N, C-alpha and C positions, 0 to 999 in steps of 0.2 A: 483571642490570640490563637493563631494556628501554627502548629509546628510543621515545618517542611524540611525535606531533604534537599541539599544542594551539592552539586558536583561541578567543580570549576574546569575540569577537562584538560585538554592539551592545546598547544599552539596559542592562538589568540584567546582561548577559552577563559583563562584567569582574568585577563584584562576586561573582556566584555561582561563577565559575571560580576566583577567588582563594580563596574559602572552601573550595571542593571540594578544590583542590590542597593547601591547608594541612592539611586533615583527613587525606587519604590519605597525605601525606608524614609527618605525625605518627604515623600508624599503622604506618609502616615500609615503604611502597611503594617498591620498587626500580625507579625510573624516572628516565630523563633526558629533558629536555623540549626540543623544537624548537618555538618559537612562530611562528605565521604570522598574517597579517592576512586576514580575510575579512569580507564583509558590506557595509554601506552605503557606507563610504568607498571601498572597492575598486570597488563598482558605479559610484559617481559619478566615479571616476578613469578610467572608460572600459572597464571589464571587465564585459561583459554577464552573465557567470556569477557575479560577485561574488567571484572568486578569480583571482590572478595565476598565470601558467604556472609560475613558479619554486616556488610553493606546492604545485602538483600534484606536482612532483618530490619535495618533502619528504614529502608524504603517502605517495606510492608507495614511497619508500625505507623509511620506518619501518613501514608497513603498519597502524599503529594510530593512530586519529584521535579525540581528545576535543574536541568542539565545543560551544561555548555558543550560545545562540540568536542569530540575526541579524535585521536589518531589511532588507527588500527595498524599494527606493524606489518611490514611487507613479509610475504612468505605464507606457507600453508599452515593450517591448524588453528588460526585465529578466527573466532566467530564474531559477527557483527553484534556489538553491544545493543545497538538500537533495536535490531530484529529480536534479539534474545529478550530484552526487557519488555517489548510489546507483547510477545507471546507468553512469557512466564507470568506476567501480571494481568493477562487478559485485556490488554488495551486495544480493543477491537476497532475503535474509531479514531482515525487521524483527521483532524480538522485544520485546514489551511486557508485562511482568508487572503485574498489577493486583490488589491485595490490601487487605483491610480492616485498619484500625488501631483498631478498636473496643476499648474505649470511649473512647479518648483523642483520636480524630479522628471527628467526627460523620459517621455514615453510617446508612442504612436497611438495610444489608446486612452483618450482623455476621460471617457465615461466608465471605465472598467471598475466593477465592484462585484466580485463573485467569491464564493466559498466552495472549495473542493473537499468533499468528504470521502475518504479513501478507506476501504476495508484493510485492516492492518495485520491480520494474523494468518491468512490462508494464501491460496494461489501458488505461484511458483516459489514464494518465499519460504515454503517448507524446507527448501534446500535439499530435497530428496533426489539424488542423482546417482546414476549407475552407468559405468561403461559395460556394454553387453557383448560387443564384438570388437574386432580390430578397428572397424570403421565407424561405429555408431555408439553414441552415448544418449541417455535419456534423462529428462527432468520431469518429475511428476507434478501436475497441476491439480491440486486438491481444493475443491469447492464444496462447502456444506450448506444445507438448507438453514441450519441455525445461524451460520456466519452471514448468509445473505439476508435473512430476516432482520438480524440485529442491526446491520449497517444501513439497510434501506429504511427501516423504521427510524433510526437515529437521524437520517437525512431529512425525512418528512417532519419529524418532531422539531428539529433545529429550524427548519423553514417556518413552521407554525409559530414557535416561540419568539423568533427574532424577526418576524414580519416579512419574510421572504415570500415571493409570489410563485416561484416555479422551481421544480426539481427535475433535473435532466439526468438520465442514466446513460452511461457509456459502456458498451460491451463489444465483443467481436463474435456474436452468436450466429452470424451467417456462416462461420467456419467451425467454431467450437460449440456445437449445438447442445452438447450435454452440460459442460461446465458453465460457459457464459450464458448458455440457454437457460440454465437454472436461475442465474442472477437476474436475467431479464424477466423471467416468469414471476419470480418473487416480487420484483419491482412493480409489475403490473397488478399483482394481487394487493399489495399494500397501498398502492396509489388510490385504489377504490375507497379506502378508509379516510382519505383526505380530499374530498371533492372540491374544497375551497382553494386547493393548491394545484396550479397547472402542472402537468407532467408530460414528459416526452422522452423518447429514446433515440440515441444516435449510435451508429457504428463507430468504433473508436477512431478509425483512421480519418474519416471525413469530419467527425466531431472535433478531433484535435485540430485539424486544419481550420475549421470554422472558429474554434476558440482562439487560435493564434491570430486569425484575421479580424474577427468581429466579436471580441469577448463580451461586449456590452449586451449581447442577446442572451447571455447565460446569467443565472442567479445562484442556484446551488447545483453542483454536479456531484453525483454519487457514482462510484465505480470500483472496480476490483483493485487489488493491491498493486500489481505491476503498473497498470495503466495510470493509477492515481499517483504513483511515485513519479512517473515521467511527466504527466501533464501539470502537476502542481509546481514543479520546477520551471516548466515553460511559462505557466501563468505568472509566477512570481517575477521571472525575468522580463517578460513583456510589460508587466505593470511598472517596472522601473529598475529593479535589481533583486536578485536572489538574497542579497545581504539585508534586505528590508523585511523579510518574511519570517513570521513565527509559526509554530506548530503546536497543536495540542493533541495528546494521545490519551483518549478517555476510555476507561473500563468501568465495570460495574462496581469496583471497590477502589481502585487506584487510578492515578492520572500522572502523566509525565508531560512537561512543557519544555520547549527547546527552540532554537533557531533551526532553519532548514539547511543552512550552509555548513560547510566542513570547518576543520580546525585551522586551515590556512597557516601552516607552520612558518612559511616564508615571511609572514607579516608579524610574527610573534615578537613581543617585547619592544615594539617600536612606537607604541601609542598611536597607531594608525587605524586600527580596526573600527568598523562601524558596529556599535552594540545594538542597533535597532532591531535586528532579527530576534535576538534573545530577549530584548525588552518587550517585543510584541508577544513572545511566548509568556513572559512574566505577567503581562496585562491579562492574557487569557487565564492564567493561573489565578489572579486576583478575582476575576469574575467567577471562576469555578469555586473558590472558597467563600464566596459571598461578600467580598470587599469591593462592591461595585463602584462606590463613590471614589475610592482610591484609584481604581482602574480608569475611570473616566478622567480624573484629574491628570494622571500620568499620560494617557493617550492624547488629551487635548494639549498638554504642555509639549509633547513630542511633535504634534502637528504644527503648533505655533513655532517651534524651533525650526522645523523644515521650512515653514512659510517665511521665516525671518532670513532664510538663506544661509544659515549656519550649518555647514555640511562637512562631512568627512570626505576623504579623498575619492572614495569610490563613486559618490554621486555628485561631486563638485563639477560644475560646468560654468565656464566664463560666460558672463552675460545673464546668467540665471542665479547662480550662487553669489553670496556676498562675502563669505569668510570661510576659509578652509581651516578646519580644526582637527585635533586629535581625539582619541577615544575619551580621555578624561575631560577635555574641554567641552566636548559635545554633551557629556553627562551634566556638567555644571550649567550649561546653557539651558538644558531641559529643566533642571532644578529651579533656575531663576524664573522660568516660565510657568511653574506650578501655580495654579489659581487663575491662569489666563486661558483664553480660548482663541483659536485661529479666526481670522476675519474673512479669508478667501476659501480655504479648505473648510469642509463641513464639520462642525464640532460633533463629537460623539455623545450619544445618550444611551448608555447600555441598559438593558432590561434588568431590573432589580429582582433578586431572588428567582431567577429564571429556573424553572424545573421542567425537564423533558420527561414526558410520560413514556417510560421504557420498561414495559413489563418483562419479566423473566420469560425466556423461551419455553414454550410448552411443546413437548414431543407429540408428533402426530401419530395416529394409529398406524401400525405397520401395514405396508401394502402386501398384496399377495405376490410373493417373490418366487419365480419359476426359472429353473436352469434350462436354457434352450440351446446351448452350444458352448464351444470353447475355442479360444485363439491360442495356438502354439506359436511362440516366437522362436525362430530357428536361426542359428549361425551356420550359413552355408556359403562356401567360397565360389560356387559356380555363378554363371551369369544368365543362363537361359531358364526362365520361369517354367517352361514346359518340361524341362528335364527335372526340375525340383518337384513339379506336380506328379511326375511318374514315381519319384521316390516316395513322396508323402502319401500317395494313393495306395501304396503297398501296405500301409497300416490301417486302411479302412476296415471297418467291421460291419456287421449286419445293422447295427443301430446308430452308426455315425460314419460320416464320409466327408471328404474334403470338398468344400464348395467354393473356396476363394483363396487366392494368395495376393498379398499386397507387399509393396516395398516402399517404405517411407510414406505409407498411407495411400499410395496409388495402386489401384487394382492392376495386376500384371498377368493374372490367370484367373479364369479363362478369358479369352478375347482381349488380351493385353496388346499394347503397341510395342513394336520392336525399337522405337525411338526412345522409350522410357529408360532412363539411366537407373541402374539398380546397384545397391550396396550389398554387403554380406549379411544384412539384417532383414529377415522375411517373416511376415505374419501369415500363418496358415490357419484358416478357419474350418472347423468341423462342426457340423450340425446333424441332427438325427435324420436317418432315412425314413423311418416309419414312426409316426407319432410326433408329438410336439416337444417332448421333454427328454432331458438326460438325467442321469444320476451321477453323483461325484465319483462313485467307484468306476463308472465308464471312463472318466477322465484319467483315473489312476491306471486303468488297464491300457488306455491309449498311450500314456507316458511310458509305461513298461514296455510296450511294443516298440515305441520309438527308440528306447534305450537299446533294445535287442538289435534294432536295425542300424545302430550307430548314428542316429540322428541327434544332433546337438541342440536340444531344446533348452533355451536360456531363460524362458519366462512363460508363464501361462496367464491368461485372463479368462475367467468364467463369464459367459454371456447370460444375462438375466433379463427377464421381462418383469415389470412391476405393474400389477393390475392390468396386464395385457399390453403395456407400452414398452417398446424396446428401450433398454437402458444401456445401449452401446451404439457406437458409430458404425456406419457402413464404410466401405472403402471408397476413396475418391474415384469417380468414374463408374461406380456400381449402380 
């Protein structure tokens, strides 16, 4: 018997959770349930994360969390409960299977069967944003080697355990050479440890286009947080419907299972909603807690029900579907099919006691880190980069001098183009005149001189080399 935490959420959440629990309990799931409240009412009661501290205690004690969709109130100050839960509990791996149910659910992709494994904690989802000038705001994209290694290894281990033949990496490292470049580099390193599994890399834009057009050529896709969020919804929709897809969020200690769709408040309380997405999450939960036979029974009964043409309104189609049913009737149909398998759709046979070999991250020996320059970000209301260069060169010293100015990443001095549009946000790079290295007190002196010159420095970034390799970007056009 496994004790789990359940949250019924908002909108259609209570209806689809009730249906899901009814199905898995009828199938023999050996679970005990602790129910907690999350979502809109908890937000409005003064909890900015949408969850009370006592509920955290319950989740952390039970380690397994089955969550229905929630509604985040409109307005500022409310944080995403999904993002908060993933980060607080270290749920670094988001697993989203997307597969075709042709010919019973309409799709243009009859052979589609892929799994998207998305990094779940880092990237732009840190939510670290600042307005720095009247015209420019920034969002920090944070990528770590531990985060990359953990998710890439998870993808290869998943492929190995579940008999998948290929792992594909999606990044944009032709542009973001440091952040996405690290993810791609780690992918290539870890791929060498799995010679029996084919590996490949695609740039995210053409890779996404190819996935939307020809998803059958992909098997397991591993990617960064934002890209994974986007392409997993696309994959679910082209497979048949976002309403059919479930999601597992896996960490070293805890796990959360959910549907990928939202709370759909307009459909709440009408016995219309399709519980399939949450049910798919619950099936992944049953596999996670070792109740494989129950998971198989539920999945095959669900496939049989889809095959029988018993469909909720969202996937009902004349000529294909046979009966349009509500949430509770759909659940009853699945329960009646327990013990049966589909005849056209492929029955599932899950891997029993599947164990992924996921060692703890081991820190590498520190690189030789050398300070070789500094970028001063300046709020300046002028428009001529040559004029700004004259101002910034006045704070040159014997051991550091202005070498470049960029605006929104484009080099505008020296040898900039007059056609380049500039905002009030300028990056001014200083590097040593003589010798290779700077000291941090040089930067402090530079900032002090800039202050005396009434230059509005809004941010600095130190430029480092790690074992002689540049750890910073150049300007576009440099």
